[in-house]
N, C-alpha and C positions, 0 to 999 in steps of 0.2 A: 283506659287511659291511652292516648295516642303515643306511638313510638316517636322518640326524638329524631329529627332529621339529622343525618350525619353532616358534620361541617366539612365543607370542601376547602382544601388548602388554597389560599389565594395565589394566583400566578404572580411571579416576581415582576416588578416594573421593568427590569432589564434581565433578560435570560442569562443564566450563568455561563453559557457557551453558545457559540454561533458558528456557522460555516465560515471558512476562511481559506483563501488561496495562499496564505503565508505559511511556509514550512519553517519551523524553528529547528535549530541544531544545537548541539553541545559538543564539547571537546571529547574526542575518542579517548577512553581511559587506557587503551593499549595500542597506540599508533605504530609501534615497532613490530607488531605481529599481524599477519593475515588471519582473520577469523570471520566467519559468516554470521550475519544477522538475518533472520527470516521473519517476515511479517505476513500474516494471513488476514485478509479483509474479505469476509464472507457475505457482506450485505451491501455491495456497491449498487447504486442506482443512478441512472441518467435517463435522458429522454431520446427517443429516436428523432433525429433532426428532420425527418420527412413526415412522420405521422404524429409526433408528439406523444406517442405511447411510451410507457416506461420500459426500459431495458435493465436487466439485472445481471450481475456478474460476480464471480469470486476472483479476487486478485491474490497472487502470491508474489512477494518481493524478496529477492535475495540480494544482499549487499556485502561487499568487503569494503569497509570504510577506510579512509585515509586518516585525515586529521579531525574530521567531524562526523557525528552520528545524527540521525533524524530523531527528534523528540516525538514520542508516541502520541500525545494528545493533539499536537499540531497536525500529525499525519491523519488522525481521525477527523479533525475539523476540515482538513484539506479534501479528503474523500467525500465528506458530507457536502462540500461546496458544489459537487457535480449533480446533486439531486434534481435540480430544475433546469439543467442545461441540456441542450440538444447536441449530441456528439455521435459520430460514427465510431464503431468499435476500434478500428485501427487508429484513428486520430486520437481518441481519448487515451488509449494505452500508451502510445508514443509520447503524448504530451505529459502524462504523469511521469514517465521515465525522464524526460527532459527536465522537468521541474525538480525532481529528486537529485539529478546530476548537478543542476545549477545550484541548489541549496547546499548539498553536502560534499560535492566534488569527490565521490568515492573512487576507489581503485577499480571496482567492478560493481555493476548493478544489473539485475535481470528481473523483468516483470513478466509474469504469465497471467493473462486474463482469460478466464473461462466463462464465456457468455452463455446465458440460458438460450434455449432453442427459440428462434423467432422464424415464423414461416416454414417450419419443418427443418431448419438448418441450424446446426450447432456450430458455434464459432469459437476458436481459441486464437489468441494473439500473443506471440512471444516476442519481446524486444529486449535487447541487452546493450550495455555500454561497457567498454574497457578503456581505462586511462592509458594514454599513449605510453608504451614501454613497460606496462605492467604485465607480468606473466604469473599465473598461479604456480605454486610449488608442485612438483610432480607428485603423483600418488605414491604413497609409501606402503610397501608390503613388508610386513614383519614376519619372520619365520615363526612357525608354530612352536609353542612351548609345551613342556610336558603337562602343564596344567590343562591345556586345551585337549589333550589326548584322551 
């Protein structure tokens, strides 16, 4: 008796998600406090604008939000939107920072892009933004307690 052929799930008529340049935001739940949000994007892909070959990078984003926070799914769709675009490392890193600042207007944002080796050269691009007048709180050093001894 022949084995039954497994049934393949049909593709949806409209995909449940798609790449998008639209970054969505929501109200910061603690706007009176400076706190850091960190995002890690380990599978970023775009194309070399000269050769069309894929470039791969890991992005780390740190933000101190003001009144708005970036919504995570929109951030995922945003990063996905670069998959078929040609972009130099420096340009794409700075454009992403500009877009995050435009969408969320944070007090502070820093992006570190760690690009895979291309042509024997490893590239890291670090870009940051500070809202005019914003200063981070000074580091706080607490005295050792007896519990630490």
